[in-house]
C-alpha positions in Angstrom: 181.1 -12.0 163.3 180.9 -15.7 164.2 181.8 -18.7 162.1 180.8 -22.1 163.5 182.5 -25.0 161.8 181.4 -28.6 162.2 181.5 -32.0 160.5 185.0 -33.1 161.2 185.7 -36.6 162.4 187.8 -39.8 162.0 187.4 -41.8 158.8 189.3 -44.4 156.8 191.1 -43.5 153.6 188.7 -43.4 150.7 185.7 -42.3 152.7 184.0 -39.0 152.7 183.1 -36.2 155.0 181.2 -32.9 154.7 182.2 -29.9 156.6 179.8 -27.1 157.3 180.5 -23.5 158.5 177.6 -21.4 159.6 178.1 -17.7 159.6 176.4 -14.9 161.6 176.9 -11.2 161.9 177.8 -10.7 158.2 176.0 -10.1 155.0 176.9 -13.6 154.0 175.8 -13.5 150.3 178.4 -10.7 149.6 181.4 -12.2 151.3 184.2 -14.5 150.2 184.2 -17.8 152.1 187.1 -20.2 152.3 188.3 -23.4 153.9 191.8 -23.7 155.1 193.7 -26.4 157.0 196.6 -26.6 159.3 198.9 -29.5 160.2 201.5 -29.2 162.9 204.8 -28.1 161.5 203.2 -26.7 158.4 201.7 -23.4 157.5 198.0 -23.0 157.2 197.0 -23.5 153.6 194.1 -22.7 151.4 192.0 -25.8 150.6 189.1 -24.2 148.7 187.5 -20.8 148.4 184.2 -19.5 146.9 183.3 -15.9 146.0 179.9 -14.3 146.4 179.4 -15.0 142.7 180.1 -18.7 143.1 183.6 -18.7 141.6 185.7 -21.3 143.2 189.4 -22.0 143.7 191.0 -25.2 144.9 194.4 -26.4 146.1 196.0 -28.7 143.6 196.1 -31.4 146.2 192.3 -31.6 146.5 191.2 -30.8 143.0 188.7 -33.3 141.8 188.1 -34.7 145.3 186.8 -31.7 147.3 183.9 -29.4 146.4 183.1 -26.1 148.1 179.6 -24.7 147.9 177.5 -22.1 149.7 173.9 -21.8 150.6 173.2 -18.1 151.0 169.7 -18.8 152.4 171.3 -20.7 155.3 174.4 -18.5 155.7 176.4 -21.7 155.4 179.4 -22.8 153.4 180.2 -26.5 152.8 183.2 -28.6 152.0 182.4 -32.0 150.5 185.5 -34.1 150.9 185.6 -37.4 148.9 188.3 -40.0 148.4 190.0 -38.8 151.6 193.7 -39.5 152.0 195.9 -39.7 155.1 197.5 -36.4 154.0 194.2 -34.7 154.3 194.5 -35.1 158.1 194.4 -31.6 159.6 192.4 -29.1 161.5 190.1 -27.3 159.0 189.1 -23.7 159.4 186.6 -21.6 157.6 187.3 -18.0 156.9 185.4 -15.0 155.6 186.7 -11.9 154.1 184.2 -9.1 154.4 183.1 -7.6 151.1 185.0 -4.5 150.2 187.6 -4.9 152.9 190.6 -6.9 153.8 189.1 -7.9 157.1 189.3 -11.6 157.8 187.4 -13.6 160.4 188.1 -17.3 161.3 186.1 -20.0 162.7 187.2 -22.3 165.5 188.4 -25.2 163.4 187.2 -28.8 163.1 189.5 -31.7 163.1 189.7 -34.3 160.3 191.7 -37.5 160.8 192.1 -39.9 157.9 193.7 -43.3 158.7 195.1 -45.5 156.0 
């Protein structure tokens, strides 16, 4: 299983970024995909998740600003991040949980820096 995250960068507050996570070695269409983030001194937290059926979940702090989506034909999950705030600064990781299991796999992380 490989998850390759990309799209991070440095932006000003109020701007947008789109993260991508390309998966291989899994039956992508069946599996849960999620974006998480980690800031030094804090626990890694769920940002957004999407099930195989397209149901989504968001952290309260990003509701209305971030959108998670998936393209099963491309084995890729996206995180569209709009109206970015300085508190969104973190390393963002994608994760998959294989269908029918509790087996999690993580990507390598992509760094997002938002300056105010």
